[in-house]
C-alpha positions as CSV (number, residue, x, y, z in Angstrom):
1,X,-95.6,-14.7,114.7
2,X,-98.4,-13.6,116.8
3,X,-96.1,-10.3,117.8
4,X,-95.2,-9.9,114.0
5,X,-98.9,-9.9,112.6
6,X,-100.0,-7.6,115.7
7,X,-97.0,-5.1,114.7
8,X,-98.0,-5.4,111.5
9,X,-101.4,-4.5,111.7
10,X,-100.4,-1.6,114.0
11,X,-98.2,-0.3,111.7
12,X,-100.5,-0.6,109.1
13,X,-103.5,1.3,110.6
14,X,-101.3,4.0,111.7
15,X,-99.6,4.3,108.5
16,X,-103.0,4.7,106.9
17,X,-104.0,7.2,109.6
18,X,-101.3,9.0,108.9
19,X,-101.5,9.1,105.0
20,X,-105.7,9.8,105.4
21,X,-104.9,12.5,107.8
22,X,-102.5,13.9,105.5
23,X,-104.8,13.5,102.3
24,X,-107.8,15.3,104.0
25,X,-105.8,18.3,105.1
26,X,-104.4,18.6,101.3
27,X,-108.1,18.2,100.1
28,X,-109.3,21.0,103.2
29,X,-106.5,22.8,102.0
30,X,-107.4,23.0,98.0
31,X,-111.3,23.3,98.8
32,X,-110.7,26.4,101.3
33,X,-108.3,28.1,99.2
34,X,-110.8,27.3,96.0
35,X,-113.4,29.3,97.9
36,X,-111.0,32.4,98.8
37,X,-110.3,32.4,94.8
38,X,-114.3,32.5,94.1
39,X,-114.7,34.7,96.7
40,X,-112.0,37.2,95.4
41,X,-113.7,36.5,91.9
42,X,-117.1,37.7,93.0
43,X,-115.7,40.8,95.3
44,X,-113.6,41.8,91.7
45,X,-117.1,41.6,89.5
46,X,-119.0,43.5,92.2
47,X,-116.5,46.1,92.0
48,X,-116.5,46.0,88.5
49,X,-120.0,46.6,88.3
50,X,-119.6,49.5,90.8
51,X,-117.0,51.4,88.9
52,X,-118.6,50.8,85.4
53,X,-119.2,54.1,84.8
54,X,-115.4,55.1,85.2
55,X,-113.3,56.3,88.1
56,X,-113.4,60.5,89.2
57,X,-110.7,62.1,90.4
58,X,-112.7,62.9,93.8
59,X,-113.4,58.9,94.4
60,X,-112.6,57.7,98.0
61,X,-112.6,53.9,98.9
62,X,-114.2,55.0,102.3
63,X,-117.3,55.7,100.2
64,X,-117.6,52.0,99.6
65,X,-116.4,51.1,102.5
66,X,-119.2,48.7,103.3
67,X,-118.5,46.6,100.3
68,X,-114.9,46.3,101.2
69,X,-112.8,44.3,103.9
70,X,-109.8,44.7,105.6
71,X,-108.6,41.5,104.0
72,X,-109.4,42.3,100.7
73,X,-107.5,45.0,98.6
74,X,-108.4,46.9,95.3
75,X,-106.2,48.8,92.9
76,X,-107.2,50.3,89.8
77,X,-104.3,50.7,86.9
78,X,-104.0,52.5,83.7
79,X,-103.4,50.5,80.7
80,X,-99.8,51.5,80.7
81,X,-99.3,50.2,84.1
82,X,-99.9,53.2,86.3
83,X,-102.0,52.9,89.3
84,X,-104.7,55.2,89.3
85,X,-106.0,54.1,92.9
86,X,-105.1,51.7,95.7
87,X,-107.3,50.6,98.7
88,X,-104.2,50.1,100.9
89,X,-101.7,52.6,99.9
90,X,-100.8,56.0,97.9
91,X,-101.3,55.6,94.3
92,X,-98.3,57.7,93.3
93,X,-95.9,55.7,95.8
94,X,-96.3,52.3,94.2
95,X,-94.4,51.1,91.1
96,X,-95.7,50.4,87.6
97,X,-98.0,46.8,87.3
98,X,-98.0,46.5,83.7
99,X,-95.6,43.4,83.9
100,X,-98.1,41.8,86.0
101,X,-99.2,38.8,84.5
102,X,-102.9,39.3,85.8
103,X,-102.7,42.9,84.3
104,X,-101.3,41.7,81.1
105,X,-103.9,39.0,80.9
106,X,-106.6,41.1,81.5
107,X,-106.1,43.9,79.1
108,X,-105.7,41.0,76.6
109,X,-108.8,38.7,77.4
110,X,-111.1,41.0,79.8
111,X,-109.9,39.0,83.0
112,X,-106.5,37.7,84.4
113,X,-105.5,35.7,87.7
114,X,-102.3,35.0,89.4
115,X,-101.1,33.7,92.4
116,X,-97.7,34.3,94.1
117,X,-95.8,35.0,97.1
118,X,-95.2,38.3,98.2
119,X,-92.0,39.4,100.0
120,X,-93.3,42.7,101.5
121,X,-96.3,40.8,103.2
122,X,-94.7,37.3,103.4
123,X,-97.6,35.4,102.1
124,X,-98.9,33.8,99.2
125,X,-101.3,36.4,97.2
126,X,-104.2,36.0,94.9
127,X,-104.9,38.4,92.5
128,X,-107.7,38.6,90.0
129,X,-108.1,41.7,87.4
130,X,-111.1,42.7,85.3
131,X,-111.0,45.2,82.5
132,X,-113.4,47.9,82.9
133,X,-115.3,50.0,80.3
134,X,-113.1,52.9,80.2
135,X,-110.2,50.7,79.3
136,X,-108.6,50.9,83.0
137,X,-108.1,47.3,85.0
138,X,-109.5,46.7,88.1
139,X,-107.7,44.0,90.3
140,X,-108.7,43.0,93.8
141,X,-106.0,40.8,95.8
142,X,-106.4,38.8,98.9
143,X,-103.7,36.9,100.7
144,X,-104.7,32.9,100.9
145,X,-104.3,30.5,103.7
146,X,-101.3,28.2,103.5
147,X,-101.2,24.6,104.3
148,X,-100.1,25.4,107.7
149,X,-102.8,27.3,108.5
150,X,-105.2,24.6,107.7
151,X,-103.5,22.3,110.3
152,X,-103.3,25.0,112.7
153,X,-107.4,24.8,112.2
154,X,-107.4,21.0,112.5
155,X,-104.5,20.6,115.2
156,X,-106.9,20.1,118.0
157,X,-108.4,17.5,116.1
158,X,-105.3,15.7,114.9
159,X,-104.3,16.1,118.7
160,X,-107.2,14.3,119.6
161,X,-106.8,11.3,116.8
162,X,-103.2,11.1,117.6
163,X,-104.4,9.8,121.1
164,X,-107.2,8.0,120.2
165,X,-106.3,6.0,117.0
166,X,-103.2,4.4,118.7
167,X,-105.3,2.8,121.4
168,X,-108.1,2.3,118.6
169,X,-105.7,0.6,116.2
170,X,-103.8,-1.6,119.2
171,X,-107.2,-3.0,119.7
172,X,-107.9,-3.1,116.3
173,X,-105.1,-4.9,115.3
174,X,-105.2,-7.5,118.6
175,X,-108.6,-8.5,117.7
176,X,-107.4,-9.1,113.8
177,X,-104.6,-10.9,115.2
178,X,-106.2,-13.0,117.1
179,X,-109.1,-13.8,114.4
180,X,-105.9,-14.6,112.0
181,X,-104.3,-16.8,114.6
182,X,-106.9,-18.6,116.4
183,X,-107.5,-20.8,113.3
184,X,-104.0,-21.9,113.0
185,X,-103.6,-22.6,116.6
186,X,-107.0,-24.8,116.6
187,X,-105.2,-27.0,114.0
188,X,-106.3,-30.8,115.1
189,X,-104.0,-32.8,112.8
190,X,-106.4,-35.5,114.1
191,X,-109.6,-34.3,112.3
192,X,-110.2,-33.1,109.2
193,X,-109.5,-29.3,109.3
194,X,-112.8,-28.0,107.6
195,X,-112.3,-24.7,109.5
196,X,-109.0,-23.8,108.9
197,X,-107.7,-21.4,106.1
198,X,-108.2,-23.2,102.8
199,X,-104.7,-22.0,101.8
200,X,-103.4,-24.1,104.7
201,X,-104.7,-27.3,103.7
202,X,-102.3,-28.5,101.4
203,X,-99.7,-27.5,104.3
204,X,-102.0,-29.4,107.0
205,X,-102.0,-32.5,104.6
206,X,-98.4,-32.6,104.2
207,X,-97.7,-32.0,108.1
208,X,-100.2,-34.8,109.2
209,X,-98.2,-37.1,106.1
210,X,-94.6,-36.0,107.8
211,X,-96.1,-36.9,111.4
212,X,-97.3,-40.4,110.3
213,X,-94.2,-40.7,109.0
214,X,-92.4,-39.6,112.1
215,X,-95.1,-41.9,114.0
216,X,-94.1,-44.6,111.6
217,X,-90.5,-44.1,112.0
218,X,-90.8,-43.7,116.0
219,X,-92.6,-47.1,116.1
220,X,-89.8,-48.7,113.7
221,X,-87.1,-47.3,115.9
222,X,-88.9,-48.4,118.9
223,X,-89.2,-51.8,118.0
224,X,-85.4,-52.0,117.0
225,X,-84.7,-50.6,120.1
226,X,-86.5,-53.2,122.3
227,X,-85.5,-55.9,120.0
228,X,-81.4,-54.6,120.3
229,X,-82.6,-54.5,124.6
230,X,-84.2,-57.8,124.3
231,X,-80.9,-59.4,122.3
232,X,-78.7,-57.8,124.4
233,X,-80.4,-58.2,127.8
234,X,-80.4,-61.9,127.2
235,X,-77.0,-62.1,126.1
236,X,-74.7,-64.4,128.3
237,X,-72.1,-62.1,127.6
238,X,-71.5,-58.7,129.1
239,X,-71.7,-55.6,126.5
240,X,-70.5,-52.3,127.5
241,X,-70.6,-49.2,125.4
242,X,-68.4,-46.2,126.5
243,X,-67.8,-42.8,124.6
244,X,-64.6,-41.3,123.9
245,X,-64.3,-40.0,127.6
246,X,-65.1,-43.9,128.7
247,X,-68.2,-42.6,130.2
248,X,-70.6,-46.0,130.2
249,X,-73.5,-44.9,127.6
250,X,-75.0,-48.5,127.8
251,X,-74.6,-51.8,129.2
252,X,-76.8,-55.2,129.7
253,X,-77.9,-56.9,132.5
254,X,-74.6,-59.3,132.1
255,X,-72.5,-56.6,132.3
256,X,-74.0,-55.1,134.9
257,X,-74.0,-58.3,137.2
258,X,-70.2,-58.4,136.3
259,X,-69.2,-54.8,137.0
260,X,-72.0,-53.7,139.2
261,X,-75.4,-51.9,139.2
262,X,-75.8,-48.7,137.7
263,X,-72.7,-47.9,136.0
264,X,-74.6,-46.0,133.0
265,X,-73.1,-42.2,132.9
266,X,-70.1,-43.3,135.2
267,X,-66.5,-43.5,134.3
268,X,-65.4,-47.3,133.2
269,X,-62.0,-46.3,134.7
270,X,-63.5,-45.7,138.2
271,X,-65.5,-48.4,138.3
272,X,-63.1,-51.0,137.3
273,X,-60.1,-50.4,138.7
274,X,-57.3,-52.4,137.0
275,X,-54.4,-51.2,135.2
276,X,-54.2,-53.7,132.4
277,X,-58.0,-53.2,132.0
278,X,-57.3,-49.1,132.1
279,X,-54.6,-49.9,129.3
280,X,-57.0,-51.8,127.1
281,X,-59.5,-49.3,127.3
282,X,-57.1,-46.7,126.3
283,X,-55.7,-48.5,123.3
284,X,-59.5,-49.1,121.8
285,X,-60.1,-45.3,122.4
286,X,-57.4,-44.6,120.2
287,X,-58.6,-46.7,117.8
288,X,-56.6,-50.6,118.2
289,X,-58.5,-53.4,119.1
290,X,-57.4,-54.9,122.7
291,X,-58.0,-58.2,124.6
292,X,-57.2,-59.4,127.8
293,X,-58.5,-62.2,130.5
294,X,-60.5,-60.8,133.4
295,X,-61.2,-62.7,136.6
296,X,-64.1,-61.9,138.4
297,X,-64.7,-63.9,141.8
298,X,-64.9,-67.6,140.6
299,X,-65.6,-66.7,137.0
300,X,-63.2,-66.2,134.0
301,X,-64.1,-63.9,131.2
302,X,-62.2,-63.1,127.9
303,X,-62.5,-59.0,127.4
304,X,-62.6,-57.5,124.2
305,X,-62.0,-53.9,123.4
306,X,-63.2,-52.9,120.1
307,X,-63.0,-49.1,118.9
308,X,-66.0,-47.1,117.4
309,X,-64.7,-45.2,114.8
310,X,-66.1,-42.0,112.9
311,X,-63.9,-40.9,110.2
312,X,-60.4,-41.3,111.0
313,X,-60.7,-40.9,114.9
314,X,-62.6,-43.2,117.9
315,X,-65.6,-41.8,119.2
316,X,-66.3,-44.6,121.8
317,X,-65.7,-48.4,122.2
318,X,-67.3,-51.7,122.8
319,X,-66.6,-54.0,125.4
320,X,-67.4,-57.6,125.2
321,X,-67.1,-60.1,128.3
322,X,-67.0,-63.6,127.2
323,X,-67.6,-66.0,130.0
324,X,-64.8,-68.8,129.3
325,X,-65.2,-70.0,132.7
326,X,-66.2,-73.7,131.8
327,X,-63.7,-73.3,129.2
328,X,-61.1,-72.5,131.7
329,X,-61.9,-75.2,134.0
330,X,-61.7,-77.7,131.1
331,X,-58.4,-76.5,130.5
332,X,-56.9,-76.4,133.7
333,X,-58.8,-80.1,134.6
334,X,-57.0,-81.2,131.7
335,X,-53.9,-80.0,132.6
336,X,-54.5,-81.4,136.1
337,X,-55.8,-84.6,134.7
338,X,-52.6,-84.9,132.4
339,X,-50.4,-84.4,135.3
340,X,-52.4,-86.8,137.4
341,X,-52.6,-89.5,134.9
342,X,-48.9,-89.2,134.2
343,X,-47.8,-89.3,138.4
344,X,-50.8,-92.4,138.7
345,X,-49.2,-93.5,135.6
346,X,-45.6,-93.1,136.8
347,X,-46.3,-95.2,140.2
348,X,-46.9,-98.3,139.3
349,X,-44.7,-98.5,136.1
350,X,-41.6,-97.2,138.6
351,X,-42.4,-100.1,141.0
352,X,-42.5,-102.5,138.5
353,X,-39.2,-101.3,136.7
354,X,-37.6,-101.7,139.9
355,X,-38.9,-105.0,141.1
356,X,-37.9,-106.4,137.4
357,X,-34.5,-104.9,137.5
358,X,-33.9,-105.9,141.0
359,X,-35.0,-109.9,139.9
360,X,-33.0,-109.2,136.6
361,X,-29.8,-108.5,138.5
362,X,-30.2,-111.2,140.8
363,X,-30.3,-109.1,144.0
364,X,-33.7,-111.2,144.8
365,X,-33.2,-114.5,146.9
366,X,-34.7,-117.5,145.1
367,X,-36.9,-117.6,148.2
368,X,-38.3,-113.7,147.6
369,X,-39.0,-113.9,144.0
370,X,-42.4,-115.1,144.2
371,X,-43.6,-112.1,146.6
372,X,-41.4,-109.7,143.9
373,X,-43.7,-111.4,141.4
374,X,-46.9,-110.8,143.1
375,X,-46.0,-107.5,143.8
376,X,-45.0,-106.8,140.1
377,X,-48.7,-108.6,139.1
378,X,-50.5,-106.4,141.9
379,X,-49.1,-103.2,139.9
380,X,-49.3,-104.6,136.7
381,X,-53.3,-104.8,137.7
382,X,-53.3,-101.3,139.0
383,X,-51.8,-100.4,135.9
384,X,-54.4,-102.3,133.8
385,X,-57.3,-100.8,136.0
386,X,-56.0,-97.3,135.8
387,X,-55.7,-97.6,131.8
388,X,-59.3,-99.0,131.5
389,X,-60.8,-96.2,133.9
390,X,-59.1,-93.7,131.8
391,X,-60.3,-95.3,128.5
392,X,-63.6,-95.4,129.8
393,X,-63.8,-91.8,130.7
394,X,-62.5,-91.0,127.2
395,X,-65.3,-92.8,125.6
396,X,-68.0,-90.8,127.5
397,X,-65.8,-87.6,126.6
398,X,-65.7,-88.4,123.0
399,X,-69.4,-89.8,123.1
400,X,-68.8,-93.1,121.7
401,X,-70.1,-95.4,124.3
402,X,-72.4,-97.8,123.0
403,X,-75.4,-98.4,125.2
404,X,-75.9,-102.1,124.4
405,X,-78.7,-101.9,126.5
406,X,-80.2,-105.1,127.9
407,X,-83.6,-105.8,130.3
408,X,-82.4,-107.2,133.7
409,X,-83.0,-107.2,137.5
410,X,-81.2,-104.7,138.9
411,X,-81.6,-106.3,142.5
412,X,-79.6,-109.3,140.9
413,X,-76.8,-107.4,140.1
414,X,-76.5,-105.2,142.9
415,X,-76.5,-109.1,145.1
416,X,-73.5,-110.3,142.7
417,X,-71.3,-106.6,143.3
418,X,-72.0,-107.2,147.1
419,X,-70.9,-110.8,147.2
420,X,-67.5,-109.7,145.1
421,X,-66.9,-107.9,148.2
422,X,-67.5,-110.3,150.8
423,X,-64.0,-111.5,151.2
424,X,-62.5,-107.7,151.0
425,X,-64.6,-106.2,153.4
426,X,-62.8,-106.3,156.3
427,X,-64.9,-105.3,159.5
428,X,-67.4,-103.4,157.1
429,X,-71.0,-105.0,156.8
430,X,-72.5,-104.6,153.7
431,X,-76.5,-104.3,153.4
432,X,-78.8,-104.5,150.2
433,X,-82.4,-102.9,150.6
434,X,-85.2,-101.7,148.7
435,X,-87.1,-103.5,146.1
436,X,-86.9,-105.4,142.7
437,X,-86.8,-103.5,139.8
438,X,-86.4,-104.2,136.0
439,X,-83.9,-102.1,133.9
440,X,-83.2,-101.5,130.2
441,X,-79.6,-100.3,130.6
442,X,-76.1,-101.6,129.8
443,X,-75.1,-104.4,132.5
444,X,-71.6,-103.2,132.6
445,X,-72.1,-99.8,133.2
446,X,-74.7,-100.4,136.0
447,X,-72.0,-103.0,137.4
448,X,-69.4,-100.6,137.4
449,X,-71.6,-97.9,138.8
450,X,-72.6,-100.1,141.9
451,X,-68.9,-101.2,142.4
452,X,-67.4,-98.1,142.4
453,X,-70.2,-96.5,145.1
454,X,-69.8,-99.8,147.2
455,X,-65.9,-99.6,147.1
456,X,-65.7,-96.2,148.2
457,X,-68.3,-96.7,150.9
458,X,-66.0,-99.4,152.0
459,X,-62.7,-97.7,151.8
460,X,-63.6,-94.7,153.8
461,X,-65.7,-96.5,156.4
462,X,-65.1,-97.2,160.3
463,X,-63.8,-100.7,161.6
464,X,-67.3,-102.1,162.2
465,X,-68.7,-99.5,160.1
466,X,-71.8,-100.3,157.2
467,X,-72.4,-99.9,153.7
468,X,-76.3,-99.6,152.8
469,X,-77.3,-100.0,149.3
470,X,-81.0,-99.0,148.4
471,X,-82.7,-99.7,145.3
472,X,-86.0,-97.6,144.7
473,X,-88.1,-95.8,142.1
474,X,-88.6,-92.0,142.5
475,X,-91.1,-91.7,139.6
476,X,-92.0,-93.3,136.4
477,X,-89.0,-94.7,134.7
478,X,-86.7,-93.0,137.1
479,X,-84.2,-95.4,139.2
480,X,-83.0,-94.5,142.4
481,X,-79.5,-96.1,143.4
482,X,-78.4,-94.6,147.1
483,X,-75.4,-96.1,148.8
484,X,-74.5,-94.7,152.3
485,X,-71.9,-95.3,154.5
486,X,-70.7,-94.7,158.3
487,X,-67.5,-93.7,157.6
488,X,-64.9,-90.6,158.4
489,X,-67.4,-88.0,156.0
490,X,-65.9,-85.7,153.6
491,X,-65.4,-81.8,154.5
492,X,-67.5,-79.4,152.8
493,X,-64.6,-77.3,150.9
494,X,-64.2,-80.9,149.1
495,X,-67.8,-81.9,148.4
496,X,-68.1,-80.2,145.0
497,X,-64.9,-81.7,143.7
498,X,-64.8,-85.2,144.6
499,X,-66.4,-86.1,141.1
500,X,-63.4,-84.7,139.6
501,X,-60.8,-86.9,138.1
502,X,-58.1,-88.1,140.1
503,X,-59.4,-85.8,143.1
504,X,-59.0,-87.3,146.3
505,X,-59.8,-85.6,150.0
506,X,-57.3,-87.3,152.0
507,X,-54.2,-88.6,150.2
508,X,-52.5,-90.1,152.4
509,X,-55.6,-92.2,153.2
510,X,-55.8,-92.9,149.4
511,X,-52.6,-94.5,149.3
512,X,-53.2,-96.8,151.8
513,X,-56.7,-97.7,150.4
514,X,-55.4,-97.9,146.8
515,X,-58.1,-96.8,143.6
516,X,-57.4,-94.9,140.6
517,X,-59.7,-91.8,142.0
518,X,-61.6,-92.1,138.9
519,X,-64.3,-93.9,140.5
520,X,-66.9,-91.3,141.1
521,X,-66.2,-89.5,138.2
522,X,-67.1,-92.7,136.2
523,X,-70.4,-92.8,138.3
524,X,-71.4,-89.3,137.4
525,X,-70.6,-89.7,133.7
526,X,-73.1,-93.0,133.7
527,X,-76.0,-91.3,135.5
528,X,-75.7,-88.5,133.0
529,X,-75.6,-90.7,130.1
530,X,-78.8,-92.2,131.4
531,X,-80.0,-88.7,131.4
532,X,-79.8,-88.2,135.3
533,X,-77.7,-86.9,138.1
534,X,-75.7,-87.7,141.1
535,X,-76.3,-86.3,144.7
536,X,-74.0,-86.0,147.3
537,X,-75.1,-85.8,151.4
538,X,-72.5,-85.8,154.0
539,X,-71.5,-85.3,157.5
540,X,-69.1,-86.7,160.4
541,X,-71.4,-89.8,160.4
542,X,-71.0,-90.7,156.9
543,X,-71.8,-90.3,153.4
544,X,-74.6,-90.7,151.1
545,X,-74.2,-90.7,147.3
546,X,-77.6,-90.9,145.4
547,X,-77.8,-91.8,141.6
548,X,-81.0,-91.3,139.6
549,X,-80.9,-93.1,136.1
550,X,-83.9,-93.0,133.6
551,X,-84.0,-96.7,132.6
552,X,-86.8,-98.3,135.1
553,X,-89.3,-101.0,132.7
554,X,-91.0,-102.5,135.4
555,X,-90.9,-104.2,139.0
556,X,-91.2,-107.9,139.7
C-alpha cells in the first residue's frame, strides 16, 4: 500500500509538472506571436503614414532603412495585384498578389491580415496590409517564431526542471505518503481512535467488532480444547488419532503409557510392530471398522479402529484401547474355577462311587466294610465342605450375603476356634495373644475367617512349629487379626495368587493335607465385606497373614 500511494503521488506530480510546462510553453508561444503580430501592425501603420503622399518612381527603401529591419519585409501592391515595390526582391519578378487574402481584405475594408506557411522560406509568415490614400496597398510581413522556437528558448529551463522536479516530486510524494500512512499505522484498536481519519472510523469499529468476535471464538475454542484435553487426558482408555498416512496426530496419556512417549508426528506402523495391528490400521484407513485384542505386558486391551470419513474417503482413523484386563482375568479365573470345581468335585465323587461299587458288588470283606464306609463318609464330608465353600463364594460374588451382625467378644470366639484344633494340630503349638475386643459382626463369618487362617497355619507348618493368633486394634473401629506360623513359607512368585480360588503353592502337599483350596479366598472376601483388607508377609521362616476389619465397638 505504501508503494502504491508513493508511486501514485510521484506520477501525479510529474504528470502535473509536464502538463504545466506544456501549458506555459503554449501560453508563452501565443503571447510571443501576439507581440510579433502587434509589432508588424505598428510597423505597417508607421510605413503607411510615410507613404501617405504616394510613391514616386525614384523611391528607394534604403532611404527609409532606419525604420525598417532585416526581419520585416515591405511590399507595395497596386489595386490590380501588381507588385510596385518590395524591400527584398525586384518587383518586376514577383507574381501578382491580387488573390492574396490580406490584399483582398485591405482593398475592401482598409486593412487586412493573414497567417500562412511560406514554402519558399519554410517558415510561417504573418502578413498585414493597409490601403494607402492613392489606392495602393502597403503590406508588411514577418516570419513568426514557432512552438519549437519557444521550446528552444526555454530548453535550458526545462532541462533544469527535468532534474529538479523528479527529486522534489519524490521527496514530496514520500512525505505525503508518510502523512497519509501514519494514521493508519498508528491505529490502536484498544483506544478510541480519535486521531484516525473520520472515513476510517466505521472500518475501525467493524474491525474491532470482528477482533472481539475472533477473540471470543478463540477463547471458546481454547476452553473447548482444554475440555477435550481434560477429558481425553483423564480417560482410562487409550485414544490415538491418526491421519490418512497413519501419522499420529494426537495421543492421550493412557495411549502414551501403552504405546510409548513422544509418539506424535510418528507413523503408528513404525511405533507398534504387529501384523494384525497393521492390518487393522489399513482396514480403518480404507473406511471400515476393525477390532482386535492387544496384550501389552500383563495388561489386555480391546482395540477399536474407526475411520474418520470426509465425504466418500477416509481422512484418518481413531484408535481406542479399552482396558479389559480385569474382565479378561475374571473370565480366565472363571474358566479355571469351573475346571477346578469340576476336578475337585470329581475326586471325592470318584472315590465314593468306586468304594460304593465295590461294596455293592461284594468285593469287600465284611471286616473291611466299616473302614470303606468311613472313607465314603470322609469323602462325602469333603464334598459337602467343598460345596459349602463354593456356595459361600457365590453368595459373596452375588452380593446376597446377609450381615446378621451381633455384638460379641472376638477373644472368646478365637478361644473356641483354637480349641477345635487341639486334637488335630499334631505337633504344632497354637497361641492366642493380644487384647479382648468387642465387635459387631456376623459370628459365623468371623469364625470361618479364624478357622481358615489357623487351618492353613497348621497345614503348612513344620513339626514342632507354632501358630500365633494376635488380636489388636489398629485404629478406632478397625480390628486387626494376625495369624503367624513358623512353616515353610511362600515363594515370592506365588504370594499374589494365594488368595485366588483353588490356587495351591504345592499341589502334592495339598493332597496330603486336604482342604478345598478356597480358604484364603473366603478370608479375603470376608475382610472386604467389612471394608477391610488382607496383607501377607512370608519368608523361609514362616508366613503372617493379617486381616483388617472395620467392626470394633469397644474393649473389655
